[in-house]
C-alpha positions in Angstrom: -28.8 -125.3 15.9 -27.5 -128.4 17.8 -24.7 -126.2 18.9 -26.8 -123.7 20.5 -28.9 -126.4 22.3 -25.5 -128.0 23.8 -24.4 -124.8 24.9 -27.3 -123.9 26.6 -27.6 -127.2 27.9 -23.8 -127.0 29.6 -24.5 -123.6 30.7 -27.5 -125.2 32.8 -25.9 -128.4 33.8 -25.0 -126.6 37.2 -28.8 -125.0 37.7 -30.2 -126.3 40.8 -34.1 -125.8 39.0 -32.5 -128.4 36.6 -30.9 -130.8 38.5 -33.9 -131.2 40.8 -36.5 -131.6 37.3 -34.4 -134.2 36.2 -34.4 -135.9 40.2 -38.2 -135.8 39.6 -38.3 -137.1 36.1 -35.5 -139.9 37.0 -38.3 -140.8 40.6 -41.6 -140.7 38.0 -39.7 -143.3 35.7 -37.5 -145.4 37.6 -37.4 -144.8 40.8 -34.9 -143.4 43.4 -32.9 -145.4 45.9 -34.5 -144.0 49.4 -34.9 -144.5 52.7 -38.1 -144.6 54.5 -38.5 -144.1 58.4 -42.0 -144.6 59.9 -41.5 -143.4 63.7 -44.0 -144.0 66.8 -45.9 -141.2 68.5 -42.9 -140.6 70.9 -40.3 -140.3 68.5 -38.9 -144.0 68.2 -38.7 -146.2 65.1 -41.1 -148.0 64.2 -40.3 -149.5 60.5 -37.4 -148.8 58.3 -37.3 -149.7 54.1 -35.1 -149.2 52.0 -34.6 -149.5 48.0 -35.3 -148.3 45.0 -39.0 -146.7 44.5 -41.1 -144.4 43.7 -42.8 -142.2 46.7 -46.3 -140.8 46.1 -47.6 -138.6 48.4 -51.2 -139.6 48.7 -52.5 -136.3 51.4 -51.7 -137.4 54.7 -50.2 -140.6 53.5 -47.3 -142.1 51.3 -47.6 -145.0 49.4 -44.7 -146.8 47.4 -43.8 -150.8 46.2 -41.1 -152.3 48.1 -40.8 -155.9 46.9 -43.7 -156.4 44.9 -45.9 -154.9 47.9 -47.8 -151.7 48.1 -46.8 -150.2 51.3 -49.1 -147.1 52.5 -47.9 -145.2 55.9 -48.9 -142.4 57.4 -48.1 -140.6 60.7 -44.6 -138.7 61.0 -42.3 -140.3 57.9 -38.7 -139.3 56.9 -37.8 -140.3 53.5 -34.3 -140.1 52.2 -32.7 -140.0 49.2 -29.9 -142.4 49.0 
């Protein structure tokens, strides 16, 4: 039974859906290395945060903890996973 499970997991190891699921779980538990960039209305960079954090979508705004401080941003935001 263990061999079958191991073979199944190895077979799925290249599966994009499995990779995405693992990334989401890692984000939920320990956060991911990310860069969050907030832009002004005319497209200029207003502020950038980089670090290992979990970003929560709050319906029109995003929230994350950076160096012990809760940050909530709204507007044009780009979140990149490093």
